[in-house]
N, CA, C and O atoms as a CHARMM CRD file, in Angstrom:
* protein
*
  272
    1    1 UNK  N      0.35400   7.96700  13.68600 PROA 1      0.00000
    2    1 UNK  CA    -1.17400   7.72200  12.52000 PROA 1      0.00000
    3    1 UNK  C     -0.27600   8.30800  11.35400 PROA 1      0.00000
    4    1 UNK  O      0.48800   9.25400  11.54400 PROA 1      0.00000
    5    2 UNK  N     -0.42200   7.68900  10.16400 PROA 2      0.00000
    6    2 UNK  CA    -0.18800   7.95900   8.70800 PROA 2      0.00000
    7    2 UNK  C     -1.54700   7.34900   7.67300 PROA 2      0.00000
    8    2 UNK  O     -2.34900   6.41900   7.75600 PROA 2      0.00000
    9    3 UNK  N     -1.23000   8.59500   6.56800 PROA 3      0.00000
   10    3 UNK  CA    -2.55200   8.05500   5.76700 PROA 3      0.00000
   11    3 UNK  C     -1.64700   7.39500   4.83300 PROA 3      0.00000
   12    3 UNK  O     -0.45100   7.54400   4.58000 PROA 3      0.00000
   13    4 UNK  N     -2.82300   6.40000   4.26800 PROA 4      0.00000
   14    4 UNK  CA    -2.51700   4.92600   3.37700 PROA 4      0.00000
   15    4 UNK  C     -2.89500   5.08800   2.22600 PROA 4      0.00000
   16    4 UNK  O     -3.99600   5.58400   1.99000 PROA 4      0.00000
   17    5 UNK  N     -1.84700   4.60200   1.03600 PROA 5      0.00000
   18    5 UNK  CA    -2.55400   4.01800  -0.04600 PROA 5      0.00000
   19    5 UNK  C     -2.31100   2.95300  -0.50200 PROA 5      0.00000
   20    5 UNK  O     -1.41400   2.28700   0.01400 PROA 5      0.00000
   21    6 UNK  N     -3.06600   2.43700  -1.66500 PROA 6      0.00000
   22    6 UNK  CA    -2.71700   1.38700  -2.36700 PROA 6      0.00000
   23    6 UNK  C     -2.59700   1.14500  -4.00300 PROA 6      0.00000
   24    6 UNK  O     -3.55300   1.54000  -4.67100 PROA 6      0.00000
   25    7 UNK  N     -1.49100   0.52600  -4.68600 PROA 7      0.00000
   26    7 UNK  CA    -1.60300   1.08900  -5.93900 PROA 7      0.00000
   27    7 UNK  C     -2.11800   0.63500  -6.54000 PROA 7      0.00000
   28    7 UNK  O     -1.63200  -0.48500  -6.69400 PROA 7      0.00000
   29    8 UNK  N     -3.22700   0.81700  -7.29400 PROA 8      0.00000
   30    8 UNK  CA    -4.37700  -0.25500  -8.11600 PROA 8      0.00000
   31    8 UNK  C     -4.00700  -1.00200  -9.53000 PROA 8      0.00000
   32    8 UNK  O     -4.62300  -1.87900 -10.13600 PROA 8      0.00000
   33    9 UNK  N     -2.61700  -0.24900  -9.87400 PROA 9      0.00000
   34    9 UNK  CA    -1.38400  -0.56900 -10.91200 PROA 9      0.00000
   35    9 UNK  C     -0.82000  -1.99200  -9.86500 PROA 9      0.00000
   36    9 UNK  O     -0.42800  -1.86300  -8.70500 PROA 9      0.00000
   37   10 UNK  N     -0.90400  -3.27200 -10.60400 PROA 10     0.00000
   38   10 UNK  CA    -0.19600  -4.41600  -9.58900 PROA 10     0.00000
   39   10 UNK  C      1.16400  -4.49900 -10.10500 PROA 10     0.00000
   40   10 UNK  O      1.45400  -4.51800 -11.30100 PROA 10     0.00000
   41   11 UNK  N      1.91200  -4.54200  -9.20600 PROA 11     0.00000
   42   11 UNK  CA     3.35700  -4.92400  -9.88400 PROA 11     0.00000
   43   11 UNK  C      3.52800  -6.59700 -10.65200 PROA 11     0.00000
   44   11 UNK  O      2.80600  -7.58800 -10.54600 PROA 11     0.00000
   45   12 UNK  N      4.45600  -6.42900 -11.22000 PROA 12     0.00000
   46   12 UNK  CA     4.65500  -7.43100 -12.74300 PROA 12     0.00000
   47   12 UNK  C      4.25600  -8.93800 -11.82100 PROA 12     0.00000
   48   12 UNK  O      4.02500 -10.05000 -12.29700 PROA 12     0.00000
   49   13 UNK  N      4.26900  -8.60900 -10.67700 PROA 13     0.00000
   50   13 UNK  CA     4.84300 -10.15600  -9.77400 PROA 13     0.00000
   51   13 UNK  C      3.33500 -10.06700  -9.33800 PROA 13     0.00000
   52   13 UNK  O      3.10300 -11.15200  -8.80400 PROA 13     0.00000
   53   14 UNK  N      2.17500  -9.27700  -9.30900 PROA 14     0.00000
   54   14 UNK  CA     0.57800  -9.26600  -9.16400 PROA 14     0.00000
   55   14 UNK  C      0.07100  -8.82900  -8.47100 PROA 14     0.00000
   56   14 UNK  O     -1.14900  -8.66600  -8.46700 PROA 14     0.00000
   57   15 UNK  N      1.44100  -8.23400  -7.01900 PROA 15     0.00000
   58   15 UNK  CA     1.53700  -7.59500  -6.19600 PROA 15     0.00000
   59   15 UNK  C      0.77000  -6.00700  -6.21300 PROA 15     0.00000
   60   15 UNK  O      1.24700  -5.29600  -7.09700 PROA 15     0.00000
   61   16 UNK  N     -0.50000  -5.23900  -5.26400 PROA 16     0.00000
   62   16 UNK  CA    -0.40800  -4.27000  -4.80800 PROA 16     0.00000
   63   16 UNK  C      0.01300  -3.67800  -3.92000 PROA 16     0.00000
   64   16 UNK  O     -0.34000  -3.95900  -2.77500 PROA 16     0.00000
   65   17 UNK  N      1.07800  -2.47200  -4.23400 PROA 17     0.00000
   66   17 UNK  CA     1.25200  -1.92200  -2.96300 PROA 17     0.00000
   67   17 UNK  C      0.76600  -1.31600  -2.31100 PROA 17     0.00000
   68   17 UNK  O     -0.05500  -0.58400  -2.86300 PROA 17     0.00000
   69   18 UNK  N      0.87500  -1.17400  -0.87700 PROA 18     0.00000
   70   18 UNK  CA     0.59400  -0.07300   0.15200 PROA 18     0.00000
   71   18 UNK  C      1.75100   0.70900   0.38800 PROA 18     0.00000
   72   18 UNK  O      2.92400   0.34600   0.47800 PROA 18     0.00000
   73   19 UNK  N      1.25200   1.82300   0.47500 PROA 19     0.00000
   74   19 UNK  CA     2.27900   3.17400   0.18100 PROA 19     0.00000
   75   19 UNK  C      1.88300   4.23000   1.24500 PROA 19     0.00000
   76   19 UNK  O      0.66600   4.40700   1.30700 PROA 19     0.00000
   77   20 UNK  N      2.72800   5.06600   2.20400 PROA 20     0.00000
   78   20 UNK  CA     2.19100   6.25200   2.84100 PROA 20     0.00000
   79   20 UNK  C      1.90900   7.03800   2.10500 PROA 20     0.00000
   80   20 UNK  O      2.14700   7.04800   0.89800 PROA 20     0.00000
   81   21 UNK  N      1.08000   8.20400   3.05600 PROA 21     0.00000
   82   21 UNK  CA     1.23900   9.29800   1.93600 PROA 21     0.00000
   83   21 UNK  C      2.61000  10.17300   1.45200 PROA 21     0.00000
   84   21 UNK  O      2.68100  10.80100   0.39500 PROA 21     0.00000
   85   22 UNK  N      3.79300  10.05800   2.57700 PROA 22     0.00000
   86   22 UNK  CA     4.78900  10.79700   2.05500 PROA 22     0.00000
   87   22 UNK  C      5.98100   9.96500   1.20200 PROA 22     0.00000
   88   22 UNK  O      7.15100  10.34700   1.21800 PROA 22     0.00000
   89   23 UNK  N      5.60000   8.95500   0.56700 PROA 23     0.00000
   90   23 UNK  CA     6.33300   8.01900   0.49300 PROA 23     0.00000
   91   23 UNK  C      6.79600   8.17800  -0.96500 PROA 23     0.00000
   92   23 UNK  O      5.92500   8.16100  -1.83500 PROA 23     0.00000
   93   24 UNK  N      8.73700   8.40900  -1.48600 PROA 24     0.00000
   94   24 UNK  CA     8.85300   8.65200  -2.60000 PROA 24     0.00000
   95   24 UNK  C      8.18400   7.67200  -3.97100 PROA 24     0.00000
   96   24 UNK  O      8.38800   7.89500  -5.16400 PROA 24     0.00000
   97   25 UNK  N      7.68500   7.00700  -3.62000 PROA 25     0.00000
   98   25 UNK  CA     7.26700   5.68000  -4.49700 PROA 25     0.00000
   99   25 UNK  C      5.38400   6.04100  -4.70700 PROA 25     0.00000
  100   25 UNK  O      4.59400   5.44400  -5.43700 PROA 25     0.00000
  101   26 UNK  N      5.24100   6.67200  -4.20500 PROA 26     0.00000
  102   26 UNK  CA     3.59300   6.93900  -4.44600 PROA 26     0.00000
  103   26 UNK  C      3.28700   6.92800  -5.41700 PROA 26     0.00000
  104   26 UNK  O      3.98600   7.57900  -6.19400 PROA 26     0.00000
  105   27 UNK  N      2.02500   6.16700  -6.00500 PROA 27     0.00000
  106   27 UNK  CA     1.94500   6.45100  -7.78800 PROA 27     0.00000
  107   27 UNK  C      1.16800   7.48800  -7.14900 PROA 27     0.00000
  108   27 UNK  O      0.96500   7.86100  -5.99400 PROA 27     0.00000
  109   28 UNK  N      0.67100   7.94300  -8.73800 PROA 28     0.00000
  110   28 UNK  CA     0.04600   9.32900  -9.31300 PROA 28     0.00000
  111   28 UNK  C     -1.24800   9.41900  -8.69900 PROA 28     0.00000
  112   28 UNK  O     -1.38700   8.45700  -7.94200 PROA 28     0.00000
  113   29 UNK  N     -2.08200  10.04000  -8.70400 PROA 29     0.00000
  114   29 UNK  CA    -3.57600  10.39500  -8.25800 PROA 29     0.00000
  115   29 UNK  C     -4.22200   9.29100  -8.62900 PROA 29     0.00000
  116   29 UNK  O     -4.78700   8.42500  -7.96200 PROA 29     0.00000
  117   30 UNK  N     -4.03100   9.46300 -10.07400 PROA 30     0.00000
  118   30 UNK  CA    -5.26700   7.88100 -10.57200 PROA 30     0.00000
  119   30 UNK  C     -4.72900   6.63900 -10.74800 PROA 30     0.00000
  120   30 UNK  O     -5.29500   5.76900 -11.40900 PROA 30     0.00000
  121   31 UNK  N     -3.62300   6.48500 -10.17700 PROA 31     0.00000
  122   31 UNK  CA    -3.28400   4.89600  -9.91700 PROA 31     0.00000
  123   31 UNK  C     -3.18900   4.44700  -8.38900 PROA 31     0.00000
  124   31 UNK  O     -2.57800   3.45200  -8.00000 PROA 31     0.00000
  125   32 UNK  N     -3.81100   5.23800  -7.68200 PROA 32     0.00000
  126   32 UNK  CA    -4.14700   4.76700  -6.18400 PROA 32     0.00000
  127   32 UNK  C     -5.39900   4.82300  -5.33700 PROA 32     0.00000
  128   32 UNK  O     -6.32800   5.62400  -5.24200 PROA 32     0.00000
  129   33 UNK  N     -5.12900   3.84500  -4.84100 PROA 33     0.00000
  130   33 UNK  CA    -6.67100   4.40300  -3.87900 PROA 33     0.00000
  131   33 UNK  C     -6.69700   4.20600  -2.34600 PROA 33     0.00000
  132   33 UNK  O     -6.35100   3.17200  -1.77500 PROA 33     0.00000
  133   34 UNK  N     -7.20600   5.46400  -1.68800 PROA 34     0.00000
  134   34 UNK  CA    -7.50700   5.66600  -0.39800 PROA 34     0.00000
  135   34 UNK  C     -7.47400   4.76600   0.70000 PROA 34     0.00000
  136   34 UNK  O     -8.59800   4.31100   0.91500 PROA 34     0.00000
  137   35 UNK  N     -6.80900   4.44100   1.29100 PROA 35     0.00000
  138   35 UNK  CA    -7.25800   3.64700   2.33400 PROA 35     0.00000
  139   35 UNK  C     -7.62300   4.19500   3.62400 PROA 35     0.00000
  140   35 UNK  O     -8.32200   3.56800   4.42100 PROA 35     0.00000
  141   36 UNK  N     -7.21200   5.23400   3.82200 PROA 36     0.00000
  142   36 UNK  CA    -7.22100   5.79600   5.39000 PROA 36     0.00000
  143   36 UNK  C     -5.85000   6.11000   6.86600 PROA 36     0.00000
  144   36 UNK  O     -4.67300   5.75400   6.91400 PROA 36     0.00000
  145   37 UNK  N     -6.24700   6.48200   7.34000 PROA 37     0.00000
  146   37 UNK  CA    -5.24900   6.76600   8.48500 PROA 37     0.00000
  147   37 UNK  C     -5.21000   5.38000   9.15000 PROA 37     0.00000
  148   37 UNK  O     -6.23600   4.73900   9.37900 PROA 37     0.00000
  149   38 UNK  N     -3.90600   4.93100   9.46500 PROA 38     0.00000
  150   38 UNK  CA    -4.02800   3.76200  10.19000 PROA 38     0.00000
  151   38 UNK  C     -2.27500   4.33900  11.20800 PROA 38     0.00000
  152   38 UNK  O     -1.44500   5.20800  10.94000 PROA 38     0.00000
  153   39 UNK  N     -2.38500   3.28900  12.42600 PROA 39     0.00000
  154   39 UNK  CA    -1.40500   3.38500  13.13800 PROA 39     0.00000
  155   39 UNK  C     -0.19500   2.65900  12.61600 PROA 39     0.00000
  156   39 UNK  O      0.90800   3.03800  13.01200 PROA 39     0.00000
  157   40 UNK  N     -0.30100   1.44500  11.59300 PROA 40     0.00000
  158   40 UNK  CA     0.66400   0.49100  11.29500 PROA 40     0.00000
  159   40 UNK  C     -0.12700   0.13400  10.22500 PROA 40     0.00000
  160   40 UNK  O     -1.33300   0.26900  10.02100 PROA 40     0.00000
  161   41 UNK  N      1.27800  -0.62100   9.20700 PROA 41     0.00000
  162   41 UNK  CA     1.24500  -0.72200   7.97400 PROA 41     0.00000
  163   41 UNK  C      0.15900  -2.01800   7.87500 PROA 41     0.00000
  164   41 UNK  O     -0.52800  -2.26700   6.88400 PROA 41     0.00000
  165   42 UNK  N      0.17100  -2.73500   9.06000 PROA 42     0.00000
  166   42 UNK  CA    -0.30100  -4.00200   9.43700 PROA 42     0.00000
  167   42 UNK  C     -2.13200  -3.92700   8.71800 PROA 42     0.00000
  168   42 UNK  O     -2.77800  -4.63400   7.94400 PROA 42     0.00000
  169   43 UNK  N     -2.42500  -2.53000   9.58300 PROA 43     0.00000
  170   43 UNK  CA    -3.77900  -2.44800   9.46700 PROA 43     0.00000
  171   43 UNK  C     -4.25300  -1.67600   8.24700 PROA 43     0.00000
  172   43 UNK  O     -5.46800  -1.58300   8.07100 PROA 43     0.00000
  173   44 UNK  N     -3.28300  -1.02600   7.25500 PROA 44     0.00000
  174   44 UNK  CA    -3.29500  -0.31800   6.16900 PROA 44     0.00000
  175   44 UNK  C     -3.32800  -1.67400   4.81200 PROA 44     0.00000
  176   44 UNK  O     -3.99500  -1.61800   3.77900 PROA 44     0.00000
  177   45 UNK  N     -2.52500  -2.65100   5.18200 PROA 45     0.00000
  178   45 UNK  CA    -2.46300  -3.69200   4.27800 PROA 45     0.00000
  179   45 UNK  C     -3.74300  -4.97600   4.38000 PROA 45     0.00000
  180   45 UNK  O     -4.00300  -5.80600   3.51000 PROA 45     0.00000
  181   46 UNK  N     -4.53800  -4.77400   6.00700 PROA 46     0.00000
  182   46 UNK  CA    -5.61000  -5.90000   5.88500 PROA 46     0.00000
  183   46 UNK  C     -6.55200  -4.74800   5.12900 PROA 46     0.00000
  184   46 UNK  O     -7.57900  -5.24600   4.66600 PROA 46     0.00000
  185   47 UNK  N     -6.43800  -3.51300   4.93800 PROA 47     0.00000
  186   47 UNK  CA    -7.71500  -2.48700   4.37100 PROA 47     0.00000
  187   47 UNK  C     -7.72800  -3.33600   2.83500 PROA 47     0.00000
  188   47 UNK  O     -8.63800  -3.86700   2.19900 PROA 47     0.00000
  189   48 UNK  N     -6.13400  -3.16700   2.57100 PROA 48     0.00000
  190   48 UNK  CA    -6.26100  -3.37300   0.99700 PROA 48     0.00000
  191   48 UNK  C     -6.86300  -4.39100   0.65700 PROA 48     0.00000
  192   48 UNK  O     -7.67800  -4.44800  -0.26300 PROA 48     0.00000
  193   49 UNK  N     -6.43100  -5.53100   1.55200 PROA 49     0.00000
  194   49 UNK  CA    -7.03300  -6.76000   1.05700 PROA 49     0.00000
  195   49 UNK  C     -8.95500  -6.85900   0.73400 PROA 49     0.00000
  196   49 UNK  O     -9.61000  -7.75500   0.20100 PROA 49     0.00000
  197   50 UNK  N     -9.36600  -5.58300   1.29800 PROA 50     0.00000
  198   50 UNK  CA   -10.70100  -5.70200   0.84100 PROA 50     0.00000
  199   50 UNK  C    -10.96600  -5.14300  -0.17100 PROA 50     0.00000
  200   50 UNK  O    -12.12200  -4.76300  -0.35500 PROA 50     0.00000
  201   51 UNK  N     -9.86900  -4.90500  -1.22300 PROA 51     0.00000
  202   51 UNK  CA    -9.80000  -4.62700  -2.79500 PROA 51     0.00000
  203   51 UNK  C     -9.14400  -5.29000  -3.50500 PROA 51     0.00000
  204   51 UNK  O     -9.45500  -5.42700  -4.68800 PROA 51     0.00000
  205   52 UNK  N     -7.88100  -5.97300  -2.87900 PROA 52     0.00000
  206   52 UNK  CA    -7.35400  -6.61300  -3.55900 PROA 52     0.00000
  207   52 UNK  C     -6.78800  -7.88900  -3.10700 PROA 52     0.00000
  208   52 UNK  O     -6.23600  -7.81100  -2.01000 PROA 52     0.00000
  209   53 UNK  N     -6.77500  -9.44100  -3.85900 PROA 53     0.00000
  210   53 UNK  CA    -6.30900 -10.10900  -3.13600 PROA 53     0.00000
  211   53 UNK  C     -4.95600 -10.33300  -2.76300 PROA 53     0.00000
  212   53 UNK  O     -4.61900 -11.09300  -1.85500 PROA 53     0.00000
  213   54 UNK  N     -3.94200  -9.45600  -3.69400 PROA 54     0.00000
  214   54 UNK  CA    -2.41900 -10.33600  -3.53100 PROA 54     0.00000
  215   54 UNK  C     -1.74200  -8.93700  -2.92900 PROA 54     0.00000
  216   54 UNK  O     -1.13500  -8.39800  -3.85500 PROA 54     0.00000
  217   55 UNK  N     -1.66500  -8.38000  -2.04800 PROA 55     0.00000
  218   55 UNK  CA    -1.23000  -7.14600  -1.48500 PROA 55     0.00000
  219   55 UNK  C      0.05000  -7.16500  -0.72700 PROA 55     0.00000
  220   55 UNK  O      0.32100  -8.21900  -0.15200 PROA 55     0.00000
  221   56 UNK  N      0.89600  -6.15100  -0.63100 PROA 56     0.00000
  222   56 UNK  CA     1.92600  -6.06200  -0.14700 PROA 56     0.00000
  223   56 UNK  C      2.77900  -4.97400   0.24800 PROA 56     0.00000
  224   56 UNK  O      3.01500  -4.18700  -0.67000 PROA 56     0.00000
  225   57 UNK  N      3.33500  -4.69600   1.41600 PROA 57     0.00000
  226   57 UNK  CA     3.81100  -3.40400   2.26100 PROA 57     0.00000
  227   57 UNK  C      4.75000  -2.93300   1.01200 PROA 57     0.00000
  228   57 UNK  O      5.11300  -3.86100   0.28900 PROA 57     0.00000
  229   58 UNK  N      5.10900  -1.87900   0.72100 PROA 58     0.00000
  230   58 UNK  CA     6.11500  -1.30100  -0.36500 PROA 58     0.00000
  231   58 UNK  C      7.34100  -1.15800   1.06000 PROA 58     0.00000
  232   58 UNK  O      7.27600  -0.82500   2.24300 PROA 58     0.00000
  233   59 UNK  N      8.66600  -1.73900  -0.12200 PROA 59     0.00000
  234   59 UNK  CA     9.74400  -1.76200   0.54400 PROA 59     0.00000
  235   59 UNK  C     10.85100  -0.08900   1.25300 PROA 59     0.00000
  236   59 UNK  O     11.93100   0.09400   1.81300 PROA 59     0.00000
  237   60 UNK  N     10.02500   0.50700   0.89200 PROA 60     0.00000
  238   60 UNK  CA    10.52700   1.74500   1.20500 PROA 60     0.00000
  239   60 UNK  C      9.82400   2.43500   2.31200 PROA 60     0.00000
  240   60 UNK  O     10.49000   3.28700   2.90000 PROA 60     0.00000
  241   61 UNK  N      8.37000   2.19400   2.78900 PROA 61     0.00000
  242   61 UNK  CA     7.97000   3.15300   3.67100 PROA 61     0.00000
  243   61 UNK  C      7.00900   2.44900   4.20600 PROA 61     0.00000
  244   61 UNK  O      6.26900   3.05900   4.97800 PROA 61     0.00000
  245   62 UNK  N      6.75100   1.04700   3.96900 PROA 62     0.00000
  246   62 UNK  CA     6.28700  -0.27000   4.59100 PROA 62     0.00000
  247   62 UNK  C      7.02100  -1.46000   4.52700 PROA 62     0.00000
  248   62 UNK  O      6.86000  -2.37000   3.71400 PROA 62     0.00000
  249   63 UNK  N      7.91600  -1.39000   5.52400 PROA 63     0.00000
  250   63 UNK  CA     9.17900  -2.33000   5.24400 PROA 63     0.00000
  251   63 UNK  C      8.54900  -3.29300   6.04500 PROA 63     0.00000
  252   63 UNK  O      8.44800  -4.46000   5.66800 PROA 63     0.00000
  253   64 UNK  N      8.13600  -2.91100   7.07500 PROA 64     0.00000
  254   64 UNK  CA     7.75700  -4.16800   8.10600 PROA 64     0.00000
  255   64 UNK  C      6.73000  -5.09200   7.30800 PROA 64     0.00000
  256   64 UNK  O      6.27400  -6.14800   7.74700 PROA 64     0.00000
  257   65 UNK  N      6.47200  -4.59400   6.21000 PROA 65     0.00000
  258   65 UNK  CA     4.84800  -5.24500   6.22500 PROA 65     0.00000
  259   65 UNK  C      5.34300  -5.73500   4.50700 PROA 65     0.00000
  260   65 UNK  O      4.49100  -6.25600   3.78800 PROA 65     0.00000
  261   66 UNK  N      6.44000  -5.55800   4.10600 PROA 66     0.00000
  262   66 UNK  CA     7.24600  -6.23400   2.96400 PROA 66     0.00000
  263   66 UNK  C      7.50500  -7.28600   3.34000 PROA 66     0.00000
  264   66 UNK  O      8.03600  -7.62000   4.39900 PROA 66     0.00000
  265   67 UNK  N      6.85400  -8.39500   1.79300 PROA 67     0.00000
  266   67 UNK  CA     7.31400  -9.46800   1.86800 PROA 67     0.00000
  267   67 UNK  C      8.15500 -10.05100   0.34400 PROA 67     0.00000
  268   67 UNK  O      7.92600  -9.50500  -0.73600 PROA 67     0.00000
  269   68 UNK  N      8.72500 -10.73300   0.42400 PROA 68     0.00000
  270   68 UNK  CA     9.56600 -11.14600  -0.64500 PROA 68     0.00000
  271   68 UNK  C      9.20400 -12.20200  -1.45700 PROA 68     0.00000
  272   68 UNK  O      9.94000 -12.55200  -2.38000 PROA 68     0.00000
């Protein structure tokens, strides 16, 4: 299991990216929302969708959930 966060600041395309706590691209404390511990990035993305309509997995730490 890993701790997941979602970026409060949307990317240029409107996506709020989901990251693990160990990701090199994890947003700063003020720009992220803690989602919890999950077994998969899919679970974390579903949790992030409770907060934001447009969500995507990080290409680097949540690649199975990253869409282009």
